[in-house]
C-alpha positions in Angstrom: 102.8 116.7 127.3 106.4 115.9 126.6 106.4 118.2 123.6 105.0 121.0 125.7 107.7 120.4 128.3 110.5 120.6 125.7 109.0 123.6 123.9 108.7 125.4 127.2 112.3 124.6 128.2 113.7 125.5 124.8 111.7 128.7 124.5 113.1 129.7 127.9 116.7 129.1 126.7 116.2 131.8 124.0 115.5 134.7 126.3 118.0 133.4 128.8 120.9 133.2 126.4 119.8 135.3 123.4 118.0 138.0 125.4 118.5 140.9 122.9 117.0 138.7 120.1 114.0 137.9 122.3 113.4 141.5 123.2 113.6 142.6 119.6 111.0 140.0 118.6 108.4 141.2 121.2 109.1 144.9 120.5 110.8 145.8 123.7 113.8 148.1 124.0 117.2 146.7 125.0 118.0 148.2 128.4 119.9 146.6 131.4 116.5 146.2 133.2 114.7 144.5 130.3 117.7 142.2 129.6 117.8 141.1 133.3 114.0 140.7 133.4 113.8 138.6 130.2 116.8 136.5 131.2 115.0 135.8 134.6 111.8 134.9 132.8 113.8 132.6 130.5 115.2 130.9 133.5 111.8 130.2 135.0 110.6 128.9 131.6 113.5 126.4 131.6 112.6 125.4 135.1 108.9 124.9 134.3 109.7 123.0 131.1 111.9 120.7 133.2 109.2 120.4 135.8 106.7 119.2 133.1 109.2 116.7 131.7 110.1 115.4 135.2 106.5 115.1 136.2 105.8 112.9 133.2 108.7 110.5 133.8 108.7 110.4 137.6 107.8 107.1 139.3 106.4 109.1 142.2 102.9 110.6 142.2 103.8 114.1 141.2 100.5 114.9 139.6 100.3 118.2 141.4 103.3 119.3 139.3 101.0 119.3 136.3 98.4 121.4 138.1 101.0 124.1 138.8 102.5 123.9 135.4 99.1 124.4 133.8 98.3 127.3 136.1 101.7 128.9 135.2 100.8 128.6 131.5 97.5 130.4 132.1 99.2 133.1 134.2 101.8 133.6 131.5 99.1 133.9 128.8 97.3 136.4 130.9 100.4 138.5 131.7 101.5 138.6 128.0 97.9 139.5 127.0 97.9 142.4 129.5 101.3 143.5 128.1 99.9 143.5 124.6 96.8 145.5 125.7 99.0 148.1 127.4 101.2 148.4 124.3 104.3 147.0 126.0 104.5 144.0 123.7 103.9 144.1 120.0 101.1 142.3 118.2 103.4 139.4 117.3 103.3 138.5 121.0 99.8 137.2 120.7 101.3 134.0 119.4 103.1 133.6 122.7 99.9 134.2 124.7 97.9 131.8 122.6 100.6 129.1 122.8 100.7 129.4 126.6 96.9 129.4 126.9 96.5 126.2 124.8 99.4 124.6 126.5 97.6 125.3 129.8 94.4 123.7 128.5 96.3 120.6 127.4 98.3 120.4 130.7 95.1 120.8 132.9 93.3 118.2 130.7 96.3 115.8 131.3 96.3 116.6 135.0 92.6 115.8 135.2 93.2 112.5 133.5 95.7 111.6 136.2 93.5 112.4 139.1 92.9 109.7 141.7 91.3 109.9 145.1 94.6 110.9 146.6 95.3 113.7 144.0 94.4 117.3 144.8 
């Protein structure tokens, strides 16, 4: 899980700081709107990566953080897949969708392994 957290955070830094590079790699034009949108998405990726890392190391029972992190990964995989189907993202973006999907699977598996009677 720690690796998924770091990869998520790092992969958020790329569109946050190197927005034009990220846009080029998914086949989207570089406009003020797309730059702002991808930078915003990058910021959320950094936040969710940090959430995963924090959820692993926290002494408190923050298991629900893993549930929401897993759901975010599935939502991201779905959104990217829809973008590919609509021709918004190029075919190289399928790697992003698959990575998010399988990360979601691992996170939800991890979440289920943490469940106790008090966990939702």
